[in-house]
ChimeraX commands (.cxc) that place a marker at each C-alpha (Angstrom):
marker #1 position 46.85,22.86,31.04 radius 0.5
marker #1 position 43.47,21.11,30.43 radius 0.5
marker #1 position 43.31,17.75,28.84 radius 0.5
marker #1 position 40.76,17.02,26.14 radius 0.5
marker #1 position 38.67,14.01,26.92 radius 0.5
marker #1 position 39.53,10.94,24.88 radius 0.5
marker #1 position 37.27,10.09,21.94 radius 0.5
marker #1 position 36.19,6.86,23.56 radius 0.5
marker #1 position 35.10,8.70,26.70 radius 0.5
marker #1 position 33.04,11.25,24.84 radius 0.5
marker #1 position 31.38,8.60,22.69 radius 0.5
marker #1 position 30.59,6.57,25.80 radius 0.5
marker #1 position 28.55,9.55,27.02 radius 0.5
marker #1 position 27.07,10.36,23.61 radius 0.5
marker #1 position 25.44,7.04,22.67 radius 0.5
marker #1 position 23.44,6.50,25.87 radius 0.5
marker #1 position 22.09,10.07,25.55 radius 0.5
marker #1 position 21.10,9.47,21.91 radius 0.5
marker #1 position 19.52,6.13,22.79 radius 0.5
marker #1 position 17.56,7.72,25.68 radius 0.5
marker #1 position 16.38,10.55,23.41 radius 0.5
marker #1 position 15.18,8.11,20.75 radius 0.5
marker #1 position 13.48,5.94,23.39 radius 0.5
marker #1 position 11.72,8.99,24.86 radius 0.5
marker #1 position 10.61,10.28,21.42 radius 0.5
marker #1 position 9.48,6.99,19.87 radius 0.5
marker #1 position 8.56,4.49,22.56 radius 0.5
marker #1 position 7.84,6.01,25.98 radius 0.5
marker #1 position 4.07,5.89,26.66 radius 0.5
marker #1 position 2.19,9.08,27.46 radius 0.5
marker #1 position -0.94,7.59,29.05 radius 0.5
marker #1 position -1.86,8.20,32.65 radius 0.5
marker #1 position -3.10,4.80,33.88 radius 0.5
marker #1 position -0.70,1.88,34.25 radius 0.5
marker #1 position -2.75,-0.50,32.11 radius 0.5
marker #1 position -2.99,2.02,29.28 radius 0.5
marker #1 position 0.75,2.69,29.55 radius 0.5
marker #1 position 1.49,-0.99,29.13 radius 0.5
marker #1 position -0.78,-1.28,26.09 radius 0.5
marker #1 position 0.72,1.84,24.54 radius 0.5
marker #1 position 4.29,0.73,25.19 radius 0.5
marker #1 position 3.79,-2.66,23.56 radius 0.5
marker #1 position 1.90,-1.04,20.65 radius 0.5
marker #1 position 4.77,1.36,20.05 radius 0.5
marker #1 position 7.29,-1.45,19.97 radius 0.5
marker #1 position 5.20,-3.52,17.56 radius 0.5
marker #1 position 4.66,-0.49,15.35 radius 0.5
marker #1 position 8.36,0.37,15.26 radius 0.5
marker #1 position 9.17,-3.20,14.32 radius 0.5
marker #1 position 6.54,-3.05,11.59 radius 0.5
marker #1 position 7.83,0.30,10.34 radius 0.5
marker #1 position 11.40,-1.01,10.19 radius 0.5
marker #1 position 10.48,-4.20,8.38 radius 0.5
marker #1 position 8.09,-2.48,5.94 radius 0.5
marker #1 position 10.77,0.16,5.20 radius 0.5
marker #1 position 13.28,-2.54,4.32 radius 0.5
marker #1 position 10.64,-4.32,2.22 radius 0.5
marker #1 position 9.74,-1.09,0.42 radius 0.5
marker #1 position 13.39,-0.41,-0.36 radius 0.5
marker #1 position 13.81,-3.92,-1.78 radius 0.5
marker #1 position 10.64,-3.64,-3.81 radius 0.5
marker #1 position 11.56,-0.19,-5.15 radius 0.5
marker #1 position 15.02,-1.41,-6.18 radius 0.5
marker #1 position 14.00,-4.72,-7.78 radius 0.5
marker #1 position 10.49,-4.37,-9.15 radius 0.5
marker #1 position 9.37,-2.76,-12.36 radius 0.5
marker #1 position 5.59,-2.79,-11.68 radius 0.5
marker #1 position 4.19,0.50,-10.42 radius 0.5
marker #1 position 1.33,-1.15,-8.59 radius 0.5
marker #1 position 3.66,-3.26,-6.43 radius 0.5
marker #1 position 5.83,-0.27,-5.66 radius 0.5
marker #1 position 2.80,1.75,-4.65 radius 0.5
marker #1 position 1.52,-1.00,-2.37 radius 0.5
marker #1 position 4.88,-1.26,-0.61 radius 0.5
marker #1 position 5.08,2.48,-0.02 radius 0.5
marker #1 position 1.45,2.66,1.13 radius 0.5
marker #1 position 1.94,-0.15,3.66 radius 0.5
marker #1 position 5.00,1.68,5.04 radius 0.5
marker #1 position 3.00,4.91,5.22 radius 0.5
marker #1 position 0.12,3.17,7.05 radius 0.5
marker #1 position 2.48,1.89,9.77 radius 0.5
marker #1 position 4.08,5.32,10.02 radius 0.5
marker #1 position 0.69,7.04,10.42 radius 0.5
marker #1 position -0.38,4.48,13.02 radius 0.5
marker #1 position 2.74,5.25,15.05 radius 0.5
marker #1 position 2.16,8.99,14.78 radius 0.5
marker #1 position -1.46,8.47,15.89 radius 0.5
marker #1 position -0.24,6.43,18.85 radius 0.5
marker #1 position 2.21,9.13,19.89 radius 0.5
marker #1 position -0.60,11.70,19.71 radius 0.5
marker #1 position -2.66,9.72,22.25 radius 0.5
marker #1 position -4.87,7.69,19.90 radius 0.5
marker #1 position -3.26,4.35,20.77 radius 0.5
marker #1 position -6.52,2.46,21.15 radius 0.5
marker #1 position -7.66,3.35,17.62 radius 0.5
marker #1 position -4.18,2.70,16.33 radius 0.5
marker #1 position -4.16,-0.77,17.93 radius 0.5
marker #1 position -7.51,-1.66,16.34 radius 0.5
marker #1 position -6.34,-0.49,12.91 radius 0.5
marker #1 position -3.06,-2.39,13.28 radius 0.5
marker #1 position -4.91,-5.63,13.97 radius 0.5
marker #1 position -7.17,-4.91,10.96 radius 0.5
marker #1 position -4.17,-4.13,8.72 radius 0.5
marker #1 position -2.65,-7.52,9.59 radius 0.5
marker #1 position -5.99,-9.37,9.33 radius 0.5
marker #1 position -7.21,-8.24,5.90 radius 0.5
marker #1 position -4.28,-9.57,3.79 radius 0.5
marker #1 position -4.18,-12.74,5.85 radius 0.5
marker #1 position -7.94,-13.28,5.25 radius 0.5
marker #1 position -7.42,-12.72,1.55 radius 0.5
marker #1 position -4.57,-15.27,1.49 radius 0.5
marker #1 position -6.79,-17.73,3.33 radius 0.5
marker #1 position -9.59,-17.20,0.81 radius 0.5
marker #1 position -7.25,-17.67,-2.17 radius 0.5
marker #1 position -4.80,-20.35,-0.92 radius 0.5
marker #1 position -6.97,-22.26,1.51 radius 0.5
marker #1 position -6.42,-23.15,5.11 radius 0.5
marker #1 position -3.95,-25.97,4.40 radius 0.5
marker #1 position -0.88,-23.81,4.90 radius 0.5
marker #1 position 0.55,-23.88,8.41 radius 0.5
marker #1 position 1.77,-20.31,8.10 radius 0.5
marker #1 position -1.79,-19.10,7.83 radius 0.5
marker #1 position -2.84,-20.81,11.07 radius 0.5
marker #1 position 0.27,-19.58,12.84 radius 0.5
marker #1 position -0.41,-16.04,11.62 radius 0.5
marker #1 position -3.97,-16.22,12.91 radius 0.5
marker #1 position -2.72,-17.38,16.32 radius 0.5
marker #1 position -0.26,-14.48,16.34 radius 0.5
marker #1 position -3.13,-12.06,15.60 radius 0.5
marker #1 position -5.19,-13.50,18.42 radius 0.5
marker #1 position -2.33,-13.03,20.84 radius 0.5
marker #1 position -1.62,-9.51,19.53 radius 0.5
marker #1 position -5.27,-8.54,19.98 radius 0.5
marker #1 position -5.25,-9.88,23.50 radius 0.5
marker #1 position -2.07,-7.94,24.42 radius 0.5
marker #1 position -2.80,-4.74,22.53 radius 0.5
marker #1 position -6.55,-4.36,23.11 radius 0.5
marker #1 position -8.05,-6.67,25.74 radius 0.5
marker #1 position -8.90,-10.26,26.48 radius 0.5
marker #1 position -12.55,-9.61,25.66 radius 0.5
marker #1 position -11.57,-8.33,22.23 radius 0.5
marker #1 position -9.35,-11.35,21.76 radius 0.5
marker #1 position -12.26,-13.67,22.51 radius 0.5
marker #1 position -14.52,-11.84,20.05 radius 0.5
marker #1 position -11.72,-11.83,17.43 radius 0.5
marker #1 position -11.22,-15.59,17.95 radius 0.5
marker #1 position -14.91,-16.28,17.46 radius 0.5
marker #1 position -14.98,-14.15,14.27 radius 0.5
marker #1 position -11.93,-15.93,12.88 radius 0.5
marker #1 position -13.33,-19.33,13.74 radius 0.5
marker #1 position -16.52,-18.48,11.87 radius 0.5
marker #1 position -14.51,-17.24,8.87 radius 0.5
marker #1 position -12.38,-20.41,8.81 radius 0.5
marker link #1:1,2 radius 0.2
marker link #1:2,3 radius 0.2
marker link #1:3,4 radius 0.2
marker link #1:4,5 radius 0.2
marker link #1:5,6 radius 0.2
marker link #1:6,7 radius 0.2
marker link #1:7,8 radius 0.2
marker link #1:8,9 radius 0.2
marker link #1:9,10 radius 0.2
marker link #1:10,11 radius 0.2
marker link #1:11,12 radius 0.2
marker link #1:12,13 radius 0.2
marker link #1:13,14 radius 0.2
marker link #1:14,15 radius 0.2
marker link #1:15,16 radius 0.2
marker link #1:16,17 radius 0.2
marker link #1:17,18 radius 0.2
marker link #1:18,19 radius 0.2
marker link #1:19,20 radius 0.2
marker link #1:20,21 radius 0.2
marker link #1:21,22 radius 0.2
marker link #1:22,23 radius 0.2
marker link #1:23,24 radius 0.2
marker link #1:24,25 radius 0.2
marker link #1:25,26 radius 0.2
marker link #1:26,27 radius 0.2
marker link #1:27,28 radius 0.2
marker link #1:28,29 radius 0.2
marker link #1:29,30 radius 0.2
marker link #1:30,31 radius 0.2
marker link #1:31,32 radius 0.2
marker link #1:32,33 radius 0.2
marker link #1:33,34 radius 0.2
marker link #1:34,35 radius 0.2
marker link #1:35,36 radius 0.2
marker link #1:36,37 radius 0.2
marker link #1:37,38 radius 0.2
marker link #1:38,39 radius 0.2
marker link #1:39,40 radius 0.2
marker link #1:40,41 radius 0.2
marker link #1:41,42 radius 0.2
marker link #1:42,43 radius 0.2
marker link #1:43,44 radius 0.2
marker link #1:44,45 radius 0.2
marker link #1:45,46 radius 0.2
marker link #1:46,47 radius 0.2
marker link #1:47,48 radius 0.2
marker link #1:48,49 radius 0.2
marker link #1:49,50 radius 0.2
marker link #1:50,51 radius 0.2
marker link #1:51,52 radius 0.2
marker link #1:52,53 radius 0.2
marker link #1:53,54 radius 0.2
marker link #1:54,55 radius 0.2
marker link #1:55,56 radius 0.2
marker link #1:56,57 radius 0.2
marker link #1:57,58 radius 0.2
marker link #1:58,59 radius 0.2
marker link #1:59,60 radius 0.2
marker link #1:60,61 radius 0.2
marker link #1:61,62 radius 0.2
marker link #1:62,63 radius 0.2
marker link #1:63,64 radius 0.2
marker link #1:64,65 radius 0.2
marker link #1:65,66 radius 0.2
marker link #1:66,67 radius 0.2
marker link #1:67,68 radius 0.2
marker link #1:68,69 radius 0.2
marker link #1:69,70 radius 0.2
marker link #1:70,71 radius 0.2
marker link #1:71,72 radius 0.2
marker link #1:72,73 radius 0.2
marker link #1:73,74 radius 0.2
marker link #1:74,75 radius 0.2
marker link #1:75,76 radius 0.2
marker link #1:76,77 radius 0.2
marker link #1:77,78 radius 0.2
marker link #1:78,79 radius 0.2
marker link #1:79,80 radius 0.2
marker link #1:80,81 radius 0.2
marker link #1:81,82 radius 0.2
marker link #1:82,83 radius 0.2
marker link #1:83,84 radius 0.2
marker link #1:84,85 radius 0.2
marker link #1:85,86 radius 0.2
marker link #1:86,87 radius 0.2
marker link #1:87,88 radius 0.2
marker link #1:88,89 radius 0.2
marker link #1:89,90 radius 0.2
marker link #1:90,91 radius 0.2
marker link #1:91,92 radius 0.2
marker link #1:92,93 radius 0.2
marker link #1:93,94 radius 0.2
marker link #1:94,95 radius 0.2
marker link #1:95,96 radius 0.2
marker link #1:96,97 radius 0.2
marker link #1:97,98 radius 0.2
marker link #1:98,99 radius 0.2
marker link #1:99,100 radius 0.2
marker link #1:100,101 radius 0.2
marker link #1:101,102 radius 0.2
marker link #1:102,103 radius 0.2
marker link #1:103,104 radius 0.2
marker link #1:104,105 radius 0.2
marker link #1:105,106 radius 0.2
marker link #1:106,107 radius 0.2
marker link #1:107,108 radius 0.2
marker link #1:108,109 radius 0.2
marker link #1:109,110 radius 0.2
marker link #1:110,111 radius 0.2
marker link #1:111,112 radius 0.2
marker link #1:112,113 radius 0.2
marker link #1:113,114 radius 0.2
marker link #1:114,115 radius 0.2
marker link #1:115,116 radius 0.2
marker link #1:116,117 radius 0.2
marker link #1:117,118 radius 0.2
marker link #1:118,119 radius 0.2
marker link #1:119,120 radius 0.2
marker link #1:120,121 radius 0.2
marker link #1:121,122 radius 0.2
marker link #1:122,123 radius 0.2
marker link #1:123,124 radius 0.2
marker link #1:124,125 radius 0.2
marker link #1:125,126 radius 0.2
marker link #1:126,127 radius 0.2
marker link #1:127,128 radius 0.2
marker link #1:128,129 radius 0.2
marker link #1:129,130 radius 0.2
marker link #1:130,131 radius 0.2
marker link #1:131,132 radius 0.2
marker link #1:132,133 radius 0.2
marker link #1:133,134 radius 0.2
marker link #1:134,135 radius 0.2
marker link #1:135,136 radius 0.2
marker link #1:136,137 radius 0.2
marker link #1:137,138 radius 0.2
marker link #1:138,139 radius 0.2
marker link #1:139,140 radius 0.2
marker link #1:140,141 radius 0.2
marker link #1:141,142 radius 0.2
marker link #1:142,143 radius 0.2
marker link #1:143,144 radius 0.2
marker link #1:144,145 radius 0.2
marker link #1:145,146 radius 0.2
marker link #1:146,147 radius 0.2
marker link #1:147,148 radius 0.2
marker link #1:148,149 radius 0.2
marker link #1:149,150 radius 0.2
marker link #1:150,151 radius 0.2
marker link #1:151,152 radius 0.2
marker link #1:152,153 radius 0.2
view
């Protein structure tokens, strides 16, 4: 007489397989060179974090806001991050990284223009963008980005 495996044993085999499948589908880089694989891997992680946070933000905005414009902006931002991740998975990770830096830079520049440079969050966000551009694109792009931000400030 055969014994059925216990539920804990079958679930202990199931969750690692699901986690590996999700990792392979969403994060594993497809590039050939090691440097490109590193850039693509980090980009995929940053994009998945952005997708998760913008999805939560969109749900909160959709549930609590009456204005149609604000709802549309929240959904569009979520859609942009989703499209960037799909482009990255199709092999266009360099373009996706440039657009991601641009998507984070434009609202921050607008906030700087409106609120001024006195807020420490703005300066910290700019430093985060400089580091992200260095990691996702290259150190040369980071230097150029730093010079452009310094001129803007």
